[in-house]
C-alpha positions in Angstrom: 52.1 112.7 -54.8 49.4 115.0 -56.3 46.0 115.0 -54.6 44.3 115.9 -57.8 45.3 112.5 -59.0 43.9 110.5 -56.1 40.2 109.5 -55.5 39.9 110.9 -51.8 36.4 109.3 -51.8 38.3 106.1 -50.9 39.2 107.4 -47.4 35.8 106.8 -46.1 35.6 103.1 -47.1 39.2 102.7 -45.9 38.4 103.9 -42.7 35.3 101.5 -42.4 37.2 98.5 -43.5 40.1 99.1 -41.1 37.6 99.7 -38.3 35.4 96.8 -39.2 37.9 94.3 -40.5 35.2 93.1 -42.6 33.9 93.9 -46.1 30.3 92.8 -44.9 30.3 94.8 -41.6 32.0 97.8 -43.4 29.3 97.6 -46.1 26.4 97.6 -43.4 28.0 100.6 -41.4 28.3 102.8 -44.6 25.0 101.8 -46.0 26.5 100.4 -49.2 26.4 97.0 -50.9 28.9 94.4 -50.4 30.0 94.3 -53.9 30.5 98.2 -53.8 33.0 97.9 -50.7 34.8 94.9 -52.3 35.4 97.1 -55.4 36.8 99.8 -53.1 39.0 97.4 -51.3 40.3 96.2 -54.7 41.0 99.8 -55.6 42.9 100.3 -52.4 44.9 97.4 -52.7 46.1 98.2 -56.1 47.0 101.7 -54.9 49.0 100.6 -51.9 50.4 97.2 -53.1 49.2 95.6 -50.1 46.3 93.2 -49.2 45.3 95.5 -46.2 43.1 92.7 -44.8 44.1 89.1 -45.1 41.9 86.1 -44.1 43.1 84.0 -41.0 40.6 81.1 -40.5 37.1 82.7 -40.3 38.2 86.2 -39.7 40.2 89.0 -41.4 43.3 90.5 -40.0 45.1 93.8 -40.7 48.4 93.8 -42.3 51.1 95.8 -40.8 50.6 98.6 -43.1 46.9 98.6 -42.4 47.7 98.9 -38.8 49.9 101.9 -39.5 47.2 103.4 -41.6 44.3 103.4 -39.1 45.4 106.5 -37.1 46.5 108.3 -40.2 42.9 107.7 -41.8 41.3 109.0 -38.6 43.5 112.2 -38.9 42.8 112.7 -42.5 39.0 112.3 -42.1 38.9 114.5 -39.0 40.7 117.2 -40.8 38.5 116.8 -43.8 35.2 116.9 -41.5 36.6 120.0 -39.9 37.3 121.9 -43.4 33.8 121.2 -44.7 32.0 121.8 -41.4 33.7 125.4 -41.2 31.2 128.3 -41.2 31.9 131.9 -42.1 30.8 133.0 -38.6 30.1 130.8 -35.4 26.7 131.3 -33.6 26.5 128.8 -30.8 22.7 129.4 -30.9 22.1 127.9 -34.3 25.2 125.9 -34.7 25.1 122.0 -34.9 28.8 121.6 -34.5 30.1 118.5 -32.8 33.0 118.5 -30.3 35.1 115.6 -29.0 37.0 115.6 -25.7 39.0 113.0 -24.1 39.4 112.4 -20.3 38.9 110.2 -17.4 35.4 109.7 -15.9 36.5 112.1 -13.0 36.2 115.3 -15.0 33.1 113.9 -16.6 31.4 113.7 -13.2 32.9 117.0 -12.0 32.3 119.2 -15.1 29.5 117.1 -16.8 26.2 118.9 -15.3 27.7 122.2 -15.5 28.9 121.9 -19.1 25.4 120.3 -20.2 23.3 123.0 -18.6 25.6 125.8 -20.3 25.1 124.2 -23.8 21.6 123.4 -23.4 20.8 127.0 -22.7 23.1 128.7 -25.2 23.8 126.1 -27.9 21.1 123.6 -28.2 22.1 122.2 -31.5 25.9 121.6 -30.4 26.8 118.2 -29.3 29.6 117.3 -27.0 31.1 113.8 -27.4 33.1 112.8 -24.1 35.3 109.8 -24.7 37.4 107.9 -22.2 41.2 108.4 -22.5 43.6 105.6 -22.3 47.4 105.5 -21.3 48.3 105.0 -25.0 46.4 108.2 -25.8 48.5 110.2 -23.2 51.7 108.6 -24.4 51.0 110.0 -27.9 48.9 113.1 -26.9 50.4 115.2 -29.6 49.1 113.0 -32.5 45.8 112.2 -30.7 44.9 115.8 -30.1 44.9 116.1 -33.9 41.8 114.0 -34.0 39.8 115.6 -31.3 39.0 119.0 -29.6 40.8 118.6 -26.4 41.9 116.3 -23.6 40.8 117.3 -20.0 43.7 116.1 -17.9 45.7 117.4 -14.7 49.1 118.9 -15.1 52.2 116.8 -14.8 52.0 114.6 -17.8 51.8 116.6 -20.8 54.0 119.7 -22.0 54.4 121.8 -25.2 50.7 121.9 -25.8 48.4 125.0 -25.2 46.2 124.6 -22.4 43.7 126.2 -20.0 43.4 125.5 -16.2 40.0 124.8 -15.3 40.0 124.1 -11.5 42.2 122.8 -8.4 41.5 119.8 -6.4 43.4 117.8 -4.0 43.7 113.8 -3.1 42.0 112.3 -0.4 41.9 108.7 0.9 38.8 106.4 0.6 37.9 103.7 3.2 35.1 101.6 3.9 32.9 103.2 6.4 32.8 99.9 8.4 36.5 99.2 8.1 37.6 98.2 11.5 41.2 99.0 11.0 40.9 102.8 10.3 39.8 105.0 13.2 39.0 109.0 12.7 42.5 109.4 10.8 44.9 107.5 8.6 48.4 107.1 9.6 51.5 106.5 7.5 51.6 103.1 9.0 48.1 102.4 7.7 49.1 103.2 4.2 52.0 101.0 4.2 50.2 97.8 6.0 46.6 98.0 4.5 45.7 96.7 1.0 45.3 99.1 -1.9 42.9 99.9 -4.9 44.9 102.0 -7.3 43.9 103.5 -10.7 46.1 103.6 -13.8 49.1 101.8 -12.1 51.8 101.3 -14.6 55.1 103.0 -15.4 53.5 105.6 -17.6 50.1 105.9 -16.2 49.7 106.6 -12.5 48.0 108.6 -9.8 50.6 111.3 -8.9 49.6 111.0 -5.2 50.3 107.3 -5.2 53.6 107.9 -6.9 54.5 110.4 -4.2 53.9 107.6 -1.6 56.6 105.8 -3.2 58.9 108.7 -3.2 58.3 108.9 0.6 59.4 105.4 0.9 55.8 103.6 1.1 55.1 100.9 -1.4 51.4 100.4 -1.5 50.4 96.8 -1.2 48.2 96.8 -4.4 45.4 94.3 -4.5 43.0 95.7 -7.4 44.0 98.0 -10.3 41.0 99.8 -12.0 41.1 102.3 -14.8 38.3 104.2 -13.5 37.8 106.6 -10.5 34.2 106.3 -10.3 34.2 102.4 -10.0 37.1 102.5 -7.5 34.7 103.0 -4.4 33.0 99.7 -5.3 36.2 97.9 -4.8 36.5 99.4 -1.2 33.2 98.9 0.1 33.0 96.0 2.7 36.9 95.6 2.7 40.0 96.9 4.5 41.5 98.4 1.4 42.4 102.2 0.8 42.1 104.0 -2.4 42.8 107.6 -3.5 40.4 109.8 -5.3 40.1 113.6 -6.0 38.3 115.5 -3.5 35.4 117.0 -5.6 34.7 113.3 -6.8 34.9 112.2 -3.1 31.9 114.4 -2.3 29.9 112.5 -4.8 30.9 108.9 -4.1 30.5 109.1 -0.2 26.8 110.2 -0.3 25.4 106.9 0.3 27.6 106.3 3.4 29.4 103.0 2.2 32.6 104.7 2.1 34.4 107.7 3.7 36.9 110.2 2.8 39.9 110.9 4.9 42.8 113.4 4.5 46.1 111.8 3.4 48.5 111.8 6.3 51.1 113.4 4.2 51.6 116.7 2.3 49.8 115.4 -1.0 50.6 117.1 -4.3 47.9 119.5 -5.4 46.0 118.6 -8.6 45.3 121.3 -11.4 42.8 119.9 -14.1 43.3 121.6 -17.4 41.8 121.4 -21.0 44.7 120.6 -23.5 44.5 121.0 -27.3 46.5 121.0 -30.4 47.9 124.4 -31.7 46.0 124.2 -34.9 42.8 125.1 -32.9 44.3 128.3 -31.4 42.4 130.7 -33.3 39.4 128.6 -34.4 36.3 130.8 -33.1 34.3 127.4 -32.6 37.0 126.1 -30.4 37.4 129.5 -28.4 33.8 129.2 -27.6 34.1 125.7 -26.4 37.0 126.5 -24.3 35.0 129.3 -22.8 32.3 126.9 -21.8 34.8 124.6 -20.2 36.5 127.5 -18.3 33.0 128.7 -17.1 32.3 125.1 -15.8 35.4 125.1 -14.1 34.8 128.1 -12.3 31.8 126.8 -10.9 33.9 123.9 -9.6 36.4 126.1 -8.0 38.8 128.9 -8.4 42.0 128.1 -10.4 
């Protein structure tokens, strides 16, 4: 198919229609009239030979083809934006480039203030968008990394992607300060008998230190699963539950005194947090600069 024969302007309304699942909402999002979006939808339907949006009751649903197109359209628009945002030379002091990173709330807390300070001092016009990663993103990381500038994630889940180690950390156990069943130290028997709060507890998304427990023969009695490390302490306060968090984060969440951190009573697997990106960014000077900012922020957390 020859691109010269295609109207690439239809990518923008297609993206809006697939996201909003409504001609009216898509028109509002793009600042266009509803008849204009309806005309675009008609042209798209003719091109694909598919309805794309089908009415079900009072709402619209995506057809199977439209569902498949959603991520492809995002990749195409992201690539187009990068092409037309390219500059002959990158000067962070004057650039208005947007960077998008994926990650859990843990690296946001640990790296956030340092990254914000560095960018504020050296690149006041540059904007960093930090989006929460999901298990499905990790399962298709190669494809997801085409749409963003990077993923801040520990070793052990990804491979065959360029990466930069940022800092090292360890895992510690959290318990309520007033938990009457825990003394000055935890035992393996405590881990086997007390209830747990775990993060990302599934076959493909999990805490390595919790998975290590299972290898050691301890099956945690899970009462709560939460996809947030920062929220985890709130499910421990006032209970006899145990949770696992990273050491640097524990320093933050134990400050109010409601929970306390204790060493794990087993040789816990170390954690190395890294920045991962798609190979297409390897030689991009703007991306190299962003990586240097993350590396400097990571160095302030701890030596890799």
